[in-house]
Every structure is written in C-alpha cells, then in structure tokens.
N, C-alpha and C positions, 0 to 999 in steps of 0.2 A: 793739530787737532784743536777745535774750538772749545770754549767753556760749555757751550750747549751740548756738544757731543759727550764731554766728560760727565756732565750732569745726567744726561740720559742714561749712560751706562750705570752710574751709581744707583739711579732709580730702579733700573731693571734688577740689579743685584739685591736691592732691598725687597723687591717684590718676590724674587725667587726665595729669599730667606724666609719671608712671611709665609709663602706657599709651603715651603718645606716644614716650617713650624706648625702650620695648620694641619698638614698631612700627618706630622708626628702626633699631634693632639688627637686626630681622628683614629690613628692606629692605636693610641693608648686607650681611648674610650671603647674602641672596637674590642680590644683585648679584654678590657675590664668588663664590658657588657657581655661579651662572649663567655668569659669565665663565670660570671654570675649566672648566666642562663644555663650553662652546662651544670654548674653547681646546683641550681634550682631543679633542673631536670633530673640530675642524679638523686637529689633529695626527694623528689616527688615520685620517682619510679616505684620504689617499694610500696608506698601506700596505695598507689593506683593498682599495682599488681595484686596487692592483698585485697583491695576492693573487688577487683575482677574475679579473683579466686573465691572470695566470699560469696559473690553473686552466683558463680557457677555451683558452689557447694549448696547454696540455698535452693537453686533450681533443681539440683539433683536430689536434695533432701525432700523437696516438695513432691517430685515425681515418685520417689520411693514411698512417701507417705500415702499418696493417692493409690499407688499399686498395692500397698499393704492393706489399705482401707477396702479396696476392691476384693482382694483375696479374703479378707475377713468376712466381708458381706457374702461372697460366694460360698465360703466355707461354712458360715453360720446357717445359711439356707440349706446347704447340702446336708448338714447335720440333722436338720429337721425334716428334710424332704421325704426320705423313705417312709417315715411314720406318717407324715402328713397326707401323702397321696394314697396310703393304704387305709386311712380312717374314713369314717362315715362323713357325710357332708357337713354336719354340725361342727365336727372337729376341724374340717378343712376351712370352714368359714371363720372360725376363731383364728386359725393360722394366718389366713389372708388379711383379716382385720389387724392383726398384730403387725405384720410387715407393711401394710399400707400406711400405718401410722409411723412406723419406725424408719422406713426407707426415704431416701431423697430422690429427686428427679435424676434420670428419667424412670427409675424403677417404681416409684410410687404410682405413676399412671398405670403401669402394667398390673400392679397388685390390685388397684381399684377396679380395673376391668375384670380381673379374675374373681374378685369378691362379688361383683355384680352378677357374673355368670353362675356362680355357686348358689347365690340366693334365688335366682330364677329357677335353677334345677330343683332346689329344695322345695320351693312353692309348688312346682309341677308335681313332684312325687307326693307331697302332702295331699294334694287334691286327688291323686290317684288312690292313695290309701283310704281317704274318706269314701270314695266311690266304691272301692272293693269291700270295705267294712260294711257298707250299707247292703251290698249284694250278699255278703256272707250272712248277716243277721237275717235277711229275708229268706235265704235258702235254708239256713239251719232251723228256722221256725216251722218249716213244712214237715208234716208227718211222713210223707213219702219223698223226702228230699233225695236229690241226686248226690250220692257220696263221692262219685268221681269228680263232679264239678266242685263240690265242697273242698275236696283235697287239692284241686287245682288252684282254687282261690287261696287256700292256706299257703301253698307254695309261693304263689306270686306275692302275697302279703308279706311273707317272711323275707323275700328278696327286697321288697320295698322298705320294710322296717330297717333292715341291715344297711341299706344304701343311705337312707336319710338320717339314720341315728335316732329314730323316733323313740321317745321314752314317755309313755303315759304314766299317770299316777299309779304308784305301786307296781310298776312294770319293769321288765328287763329290756334293754335296747337290742338284744340279740335273739329274742324269742317272740312268739306271738303275743302282742300286747293285751290280748284278752286273758292271758294266763299270768298269774302272780309270779314273782321272781322265785326261781328254784330254791329249795332248801339248801342251806350250806352243806358242802361236801363232808363236813365234820359230822353232820347229823343223819346223813342218808345211809340206808342199809347197803351192804356190799353188792347185792344183786342189782339194785337200781344204779349203783355206780358203774357196774359192768354194762348195763343197758345204755348208759350215757356214753361210755367209751366206744360202743359199736354204732352209735348214732351216725347216720349218713350211709350205712350199708344199703345197697340197692340190688334188687333182683326182680325181674318181671318175666312173664311167660315167653316173651320174644327173645330173651337172652339165652334160652336153651337150658342145659344142665346147670346144676348149682355152681356158683363161682367158688374160687378157692377159699374165700372167707367163710362161707357157709359150710363148705366141706370140712373146714377146720373145726367148726362148731360140732358137726356130726362126729368127727374123730374124737374130739375132747370128751363129749358126753358118753360115747361108746366105751372109751377107755376108763373113764371115771366110774361108770356103772355098766359093767360088762353084760348084764342081762338085757340091756337096751340095744346091744350091737346088732343082733339079727334083725330086729325091728327097723333100725335105721339103715341097714344095708340096702333096703328096697327103695331108698330115696336119694341115692347118690348119682343117678343118671337121668333124672327127669324133674320137671317143675312140680312143686307142691305148695299149698298155702303154708307159709313159713312163720307166722307170728308165734306159733307154739314152739318152734325150734329156737327162736330168739329168746323166749322165756326159759326154755329148758337149759340153754347154754348159760344164761345169766344166773339161774339158780345153781347150776352145777359148779360154776366158778366160785360160788359162795359156800359150796359144800352141802347144798340142799338138793336132795333128789327130786326131780320133777315128777309130776303125777304119772304113774305108770301102772295101770291095772292089768287085768288078765286078757282083755280084748282090745282091739284097735280103737274102739270108741271110748275106751277109758284110759287112753294114753295121750301123752302131751301134744302130739301133732293134731289131735282132734280137739277143737276149741271147747266143746261142751265138757270135755273131761276135766277142765280146770275148775268146774263147779264143785268138784270134790276135793280140791287141793287145799291143804291147810285148814284154817278155821274161818268160819263166816263171821264178819263184823258189820256193824251198821255205819260206823263213822270211819272213813278211810284215813290212812296216814301214808306218807311217801313210801313207795315200794310195795304196797298192797296190790294184789292182782284184781283188776277189774274185768268182769265178764260182761260184755255189752251185747245187747240184742237190738238189731236194726229192723226187726220184723221179718216174718217168713222164716227162712233158714239162715238169715244173715247174722252170725255171731262173730264176735271178735274178742280177743284177750290182750291186755296190755297192763303196764305198771302205772299206778297212780302217781302223779307228780304234785298236783295242787288243784285248788278250786278257783274259779273265776269269781269276780264280784257278783255276778248274777246267778251263782250257784251251780254252774256247769262244771264238768270234770276235764281236767287236763291230764292226758295220759301219754306215756312214751312206750312204744312197742314196735315190733317188726311187722313187715308187710302192711304198713299203713300207706296206701297209695304206692305199694311196692318198695317201701323204704323204711328203715328204722328212723323214727322221727317223733316229734311232739305233735299231738293233735288235740283238739277240743271237742268234747262230746256232750250232748244234752244229758242232764241228770236223769231224765226219764228213760234213757236208753241203757242205764246201768242195771243189769239183771242180778248181779251178785258182787260182793266185795269179799275177797278171800285173803286172809293174812298168812304169809308163809310160816312154816314151823321153824323155830330157832332153838 
C-alpha cells in the first residue's frame, strides 16, 4: 500500500468523524429546539384556551344581553299595549311619541309611521266634529227642528268625541262637549245616580215587547208600590213611550214614589203628569225633573244634569232617541222644573 492510499483513508476517516460530530450537534439542537417549542407550546396552550373560552363567553353574553333587551322591549310594550289601543287617539299619540323617541332602529321607524297615521286620523275626526257641530247649532236654532236628525247628530258627535279624545274648555272627554262636566257622584242625588247607571238602555218600536231590563223596572216599581201593579200590567207585552218608566224606576230606587194620580193622564207614564210631581222651582239643580215642550203635543221628561255655556239644558232620560242618554235641549223648550220630594 502506498503513502497516498494510507493518507486518503485517514482523510476519509476524519471526514466521517466530522460528519458524525455535525450530525450529533444537529441532533442536540434538534432536541433542544424541539423541547423548547414543546415547552413553549405547552406554556401557551392554557392562555390561548382561556382566550378562546373568554371570546365564546363574550359572544354568548352579548347574545343573551340582546335577547334580554328584546324581551324587555317586547314586554314593556305589551304592558302598555292593552291600555294604549283602548284609549282615545290623543292617548295613543302620546304613547307613540314616547316609543318613537325611546326605541332604536328598526323599531323607531315603525313607531314614527304609526304616529303619523294617528295624527292624520285625529285631524280628520276633528274636521268631522267641526262640521257636525256647525250642523247641530244650525238645526238646534230652528223652531221646527227635526228632533230625529238632532238625535242622530248627537249620537255621531258622541262617537267622534270619544274616538279622538276631544276635550273642550270646561268639558268632559266622554260626553257631549256642549255640556259641562257632570257633577261629582258624591253630590248627585240617588235617583240621578240610578239614571246614570241605566244609561245606554235601548228600546225602539221595531224591537217588539219590552226587553228584560225594562220588564225588571216594571217589576221593581210594581213590587215597591203595589197600587201601581195593575196599571203597569197593561204595558208588559207592547211598546210604549217609556221616558216616564225610566223616571219612575229611578225615583223608586231612591225610595220616592213617582207621580201616580187617579187617572192614566195623572200617572207617571203620561209625560204631562210630571208637571204635578214634587215642587216647582225656577233654578234647576242636578236631579230635578225637566218637563220639555217641543210644540204641539211633543212633551218629554228627563233629569237635569247641567247647563251649557250658552244657557241651554243638558238632561239625562229614557226614550231619548229610544235610549237612556244625555241630550242637550234649548232653554226655551223647558216647560217646568220640578224638584223631587225628599
């Protein structure tokens, strides 16, 4: 073997050793770096997991908050809705104004639309009231006025007032605005209180025999004052002018016997008979009996409620356009004012 061959083998061995040493160094650093990475990864996993968990909790909490906010919004509106939709337009306008300012999108836009619709409806009804008021004043001023048409206007005006929540100066929102607000229930006599309780009772000739309500009035008066029983027995199966019956029932409930003379024309179903009831007075007070004369044989009797600003009389009675209701009558139509005995 030559020196060149021996030298070559030694060189190869050195290279192999260097390679092995390099490999060992790589393995060492691989181990070191791998261990450090694993350690870092292990160290970082909990914070990352906590961060992800926190993020999920935040998303969940935000969703819960929005859901609760929606539930509160819906519940808050629901709490007011029943009363809001049953009130007059003025109350509904206030309701819509409140929520149009309080609500966020997209609800605010809906509330603003609702508010605009309400205001348009209110303005239309106000114009209708103005027109009907003008018609009422023109008709009421006529000496030979059409009472049926006057009663129709009264009815339609009452509907309009109630719908829009119209309140004039010194007026009630639930009755004819030409009439002053009713006297407090603490100050009214019991017979007027009874007439108010039966307000709304209706009976017209087309309905046939008396309804159960009016039959109960007949039964009550007949039982309270037995001498009226035979007289009233003739009116249980046919229509009759019944304003006197409403007065008789109201008086009887208060323990006051209605006018009941010796003949039919001096008894309470005959309107003119009330001219002899109680005591005549010049200045009315709530509960006084008004006997009204519309000309010819057109008489009517009802209970005084109040005066209007222009001096006309507001009265509550039966068979006023076939109903127990409040109506306004010209002062000149009052034939007599009779104060019940107490």
